[in-house]
N, C-alpha and C positions, 0 to 999 in steps of 0.2 A: 880509430874508428870512434865516433860520438853517437851513442844511442840514447834516445829521448823518446817518451811517449808522444804519440801524435793525435790523441783524441782531441786535445785543446791545442789550436795552432801555436807553433812556437817560431817556425820560420816563415817567410812571407808566402812561399809557394802552397804552404798547408792549406791556406784558404780557398785556392783554385782546386786542389787535389780533393778536398772535402766536399766542394760544390760539385766537382766532376763526378764523384761517387754518389751523392744524393740526387742530382737531376742531371744525368749525362746527356739528355737529349735536349734539354732546355736551351734555348738561344743565348749565348753569353756576348757576342760581339757581331757588329755590323758595321760596314763601311761600303757605300756604293751598293753594288749588287753583290757583295760577297758577306755570307753570314757564316759563323762558326758557333757550333754548340760549345757547351763546358767540356764535353769529352775531347771534341776536336782541339779546342784551345789548350787544355792539359797535354794532349798527345804532341801538339806543335812546340810546345814549350820544353818538353822531355827531349824531341828531337833536336832542337836548338841547343839544349844543354849538351848533347852528345857531340854536336858539331863544334860548339865552343870548346869542349874540352880537348877535341881534336886539334885546335888551333893553339892550344897550350894554356888555356884560361883555367886558373884553379882558385883555390880558397884565397881572397884577399885581392885577387887582381881586379883592376878597374876594366871596365867595358863603356866607353863612350858611344852613345846611340845618337845619331843625328837625324832628325826627322820632324814631320810636321802632321801628326795624327794618322801616319800610315798604319793600317791594320796589322802589319808585320811586326811592329814595334812591340805590341803587348806580349807575345810569347817570349820575347827575349828579356822582359824584365824578370818574369818567373824562371826562365832559364838561369839566369845570373844567380838567383836565389838557390836553385838546385845545385850550383857548383860551390857555393859560398863565396860568390864573387861579388863586386860592386858594381851596380850600373850608375851611368851618368848619363842622365837624358837631357839632350840639348836640342833647341830649335835650329833647323836647318837655315834660320835666317840670322843666326849668331854672326856678329862682325868677324872679318879676319883677326882684327886687333885682339878682340876678346876670347876667340877660339884659340890663339897662339898661348894666350896666358893661361887658359883652362887646360890645354894639352900639356904645357910644361908643369903645371900644378899637379895634375892627378897622374901623370905618366901611365897612360892606358896601355894594356897589352894589345887591344885590337879596337879600331874604329870601325862602326858599322853604320850605314845610312842610306838615305834616298839616293837617286840618281846625281844630285849635286854634291854629295857628300866628299866624293874623291876629290874633285876640283877645289872644294873649299878647305879641305884639310891641306892639300898642297899649297894653296895660296897663303894659307895661315902660318906654315912652319916648314923650316928646312930640314927637319928631322925626318928620316924615312920610317914610317911606322906601317903595320899591317892596316890595309883599309879594305873592307868589304861592303857589297851592296846588300840590301835587304833581300833581293832576290836571290843571293847566295845561301840564306838559311833554308834548312830542308823543311818539307811539309810535316804534317803529322806521321807518327810511327806507331805500328802496332807491336812493337817489342815491349818488353816489361819495363817498368820505370827504371831509371838510371841507377838507383842505389837505395837500399831500404835504410841506411844508416844517415845519420844527420851530417850534413858537410861542413857545419859550423855550429857555434853557439848562438842563441837567441840575442846574446849582447854584442855580437860582430855586426859591423856595418853591412848594409844591403844597398845602400844608394848614397850618393853625394847630390845635393840639390845646391846648385849654384844661385846664388842671388843676382839680381838684375844688373847691379853694378851701375846705378844710376849717379852714384857721386864718386866711385872709384871702381878700380877692377874687381870683378866678380870674386865672391868668396864662397867656399862651399861648405854647407852644414852637413855633418856627418849624421845620418840617420841609421839606428840599428835595426835589426829585425823586430825586437820587443818593443821599440819607439813606435814604429810605424803600424805594427798590429795593435798596439793599444790605442793609438789615435784613430785608426780606422774603426775599430770597434766601439769606441767611445762616441765617435760622431754618428755611427750608426744607431746607437742607442737613443739618440735625440732625433735624428731625421727619419728613421724607421722607413727606409726604403723598402718597398715590398717585391716579391717574386714575380708579380704581374706588371711591375713598372718598366716602362722604357724610358731610358735617360738618355738626353741629347747632349753629346758634350763637344761644342766647337771652340771651346777653349783650348789652348795647345796643352798637350801632355806634358810638355817640359815645364809648364806652369804648375805647382804642386796640387792647386786646386783642381786642374783637369785630372793630373795623375792618380789623385786619390778617388777619383769617380770610377777607375778600374777596380780598386779594391773594395769600395762599398757596394758595387755591383756583385763581386764574388760572394761578399758576406751575406748579402740578401738575396743572391740568386737572380737578380734583376737583368734585364737585357740594355747593353750600353751601345748606342748608336754614335759612331765618330763623324764629326764633320770638320770644318775648318773655318777661318775667317770669311771665306766666300760664302759661307752658309749664314753668317750673321748680318747679312743685308736683305735685299728684296725678297730672296726666295725663303727667308726664314719661315713664314707662316705655313708655306706649302710644305717644307720639311717637316715641320711640327706635325701637321695633320697626315702626311704621307705615312710617318713612321709610328703614328699613334703614341707620340711623346706624352708622358704624364709627368716627368720631372725635369726641369731646366736650370741647370747652374749658371749664373749668369753674373757679369760685373754692369756698374752703371751704363757704360755705352751700349752694351747689349739691351738692357732693359728699355733704353731710351729709344732703340729701333723697334723693339716689340710693341711698345705702346704706340709710336708712330704708325706700324703697320696695321695694327689693330683698328686704329681710329680711320685709316684710309679706306679699308675694305668693309668696316662695320661688322666684322665676323672675327669671334675668339677661336683659339685652338680649341677643338672639342674635347680633348681629354686632358688637357694639361692641369694638373691639381697643384703643383707646389713649384715654386722657384725660390732658389737659395742665392745668396750673395755673401762674397768676401773678398779681400783683396782691395776694395774702396768702397767709402762708405755709400750706401744706398739711401737717400734722404727720406725723411716722413713724407714728402710731397711726392717723390717718386714712388714710393710704395702705395699711397693712396691712388696715384694715377693708374698703376698695375691693376688695383683691386676694382676700379671703375671700369676699366677695358674688359677685364675679366672676371665678373662677379663670382664669388666663391673660391678664388684662388688663395692659396696659402702663401704668405710672403714670409721667408725665414732668414733673418739676419745673423751672421755668423762673424766672428772675430778671431783673427789668428795671425801668426807670422811664421816664417819658414823655420825659425830656431825653435818652435814647439808646436808646429802645425797648427793647432787649433787651440784657442784659450776658451771660448764661450760660444753657445749656441742659443737664440732666443727661441721662445715658444712662437708658434706661427701667429702673424699679425700683431706681435708684441708692441708694434709701434703706435697702435690704437690706444694702449693703456700707458706705456712708458715711452713716450717719444724720444729717439735717439738710444736707446738701450739697446746693447749687443747681447743680451741675455745673461744667464748664469754660468759660471764655470762648468767645465765638463765634470763628470763623475771622477773622483779621486785626483781632482785637481784644486790647488789652492792658490789664491792670488791675494796680493797685498798691494797697498798703495804706500810709497814712501816718499820722504822728502830728499833734498839733495845730500844730506848726511846719512840716509840709508834708514831714517827713523820711521815708523808707522804712521799713518796719518788717518784721522777718524773720518767716518762715512761722510761724503758730500764734498770733501776736499780734493782737488786735482793734485796728482803727483805722478811719479814714474811707476809703471806697472811692473810688478816682480810676479814670476810664476814658478811655481813648485809642483812637481808630480811626475809620473811616468811618461807624459809627453814632451818633457824637456829634453831635446835631442842631445848629442854627445859632444857638442861643440864644433870648431871651425878645422877643415883640413889643413894641416901644414901651418897653422896660425896660433901657436900657443899663447902669445901675448894677448892677441884679440880674444882669444877663448877664456882667459883668465878674467880680462875686463867684463865680459858679458856673463859668464858662467862662472859664479861665484859659489863659495860654501856658505850655506845658511846656517841658522842657529842649531839645526838638527844634524848638522855634519854632512848634509846632502847638497848636491848642486842646485841652485836657484837660477833662474834666468832674469837678469835685469834687462828689459826690453828695450829701454829709450823711448817708449811710448808714454804718453801723458793720459791718463785715464782717471776715473773717479768711481767709486762704489757708493750706492745708496743704502739706506739702512735695512732694505731687505736683500742685500746681497747681489744687486743687478749691476752688472758692469756698464760704463759708459766711455767711450773713446772721445778724447779730447783732441788728440793731434800728436804726431812725432814731436820729438824735441826740436828737429830742425825746422819745424812749421810754426813753432811758436816764436813770437817776436814782440818787441815793445813798441808801441806808436802812440805819440801822444801822451806817454805816461801810462798807457793802458797795455795789459797783456792781451795780445790778439792771436787768434789760431786761424790758419788758412782754411781748416776744415769748418770753422764757424761762418766765415764768410762765403764758402761754397754752399753750405747749407742754406743760408739766407737767400743767396741767388737762386738756387733751385726751388725755392718756394715762391718765387715771382712767376705768375702765369705766363706760359709762353716760353720759359727757358727750359732748354732740352739738356744742356750740359754746362759745366762750369768748373773752372780752374783758377785757383788763386795763388800767387806768388808771393813769397815774403820779400822785404827789401833786400837789396844788394847794394854794392857801392855805387852803382848808377843809377839805379831806380828806387822809389819807394814801393809800397805794397802795390799788386796789380791784379787784376781779375779779367779774364776772357770768358765770354759766355758765347753759346750758340742757340738760335731759337728764332721763332717769328715774332720779333718785337724791335722796338725802336730803342735807340740809346737812351732817350728821355725816360722811357718806361723802366729800363733797367735802373737807371740813376734814382728815379723816384721810389722803386721797389726797395732797393737798397737802404735809402733813408728811412722807410717806414719800418725797416726790420732791424737795422744796427744802429747802435749809438754813434754818434757823429765821431768820436775819436777812433773808431773802428772801420770807418769806411775806407775802402782802397783808394790809394792815391791817383790810380789810373784804372779805366774800366772800359773795354772794348767788346763791341760785338764782331763775332768772326764767323765765317762760314764752316769751320771746323776746327777741331782740337787734335793735334798729334797724338797717337796712341802707341803705346809699347807692343810687342808681340803678344802680351798676355791680356791685351785689351784696356789696360789703364792708360789713363793720361800720362803722357811722357812729358813731364814738367821741365825736365832739363832741355829737352829741344824747344818747348814753348818759350822758354827764357832765351835761348839762343836766337829765336826767330822774332822776338818780341819787336825789334826794330823793324821788321818788315810786315807786321800786323797792321792792317787798314786802322787809322786811328777814328773810329766812328763815334766814340762816347767818352765821356769824362765822368769822374766821380762826382 
């Protein structure tokens, strides 16, 4: 038995139990016409923990959850924490190829999911494993809490987050209770969600940006409304007003949809006060469009990666003062920029971003060599994360994202970033989305854009914004860009489909 004080949250479910004790009747979670209070959410998680225990789930066991923002997923996250188990939350749109790899990699004790979960698991593996539907999980219980003791230590894993696997098979980042709680509390210290906020999340919970909305709302006592990608289309404005949404986490594709809808109807969401962005760069031009469409809106840029959740959060509307900056590092987080030899670089010089702090996760599951390559021992004898991202820091400590190492390439003797090309394209009036691809063995650099403009307008706009050696070799106006489940541009699919993209423009 592990006994620990509970006044300060040490395990993930502590933030739910503390909120349920402080505001039991406050609305915690809503999906469709179903609304749960914090007391009911805590009760359901406790009942789910009893049920999972009866299925043989215990400390250190993995639970795979397959779904797409069903309300029943949320109690299971905290139920895993109550047992000292490890949850693995996946989209039910995960391909059979990737799911087969993930199930073999994490060897779950049980798989739980929506209606398609059973068929998906059976189609993905020949291994017979226990599979249950979300409907099998019990409702809230009025019995006492499962146990007053701590089922595990704060340094034990609580979840595995599998990366998208855009260039290889997915790999799992190991996230401990302590690291997840630090990240949630540090993010909250910057974003300051309020108890009267309603947060609308139509990003998948399998995307850690969506997942952390659950934790941030528990910390703040805010109300979380779950949607899905169907709510990120023409009905978005109606949903925002119907639910009195005040905070909207978004990615660039969702920001473009929001701006387009507001322009079309001429009416902005009545209560929306803040949008946040991470996962893909929100250009200064897009930020300006958001504020023009919705005067008074706070636009907050953030930067992070799964291996350390969040690195920095900008002050609201920082792009007006420091265009392109993603803010300063989180509290108790240290960043440095190093060259190819690992030597520190001065302010203003781009290099690899290295992160040190309690938000640096515990490495990769079943991948010791990859863990050793990315999570190295720093000069203080503690793990530091070599991110592979190219960034720079200015004299005042503000961070700027330059691009992934894979997105940096040499062209006509110049170092070019796909991020730089995309930012220039998004600054052209009429461009709503842009995706640049680096050269490969068959093509030079390429750019695909969406928007109400001609190929000549795009070409002229790029010439006015980029030095000639940085211009993409091919540029095409397309009706739409392929997106991942998380709402990011799927560049791998775009590259595969390039031969079939209508060639309507040239650089």
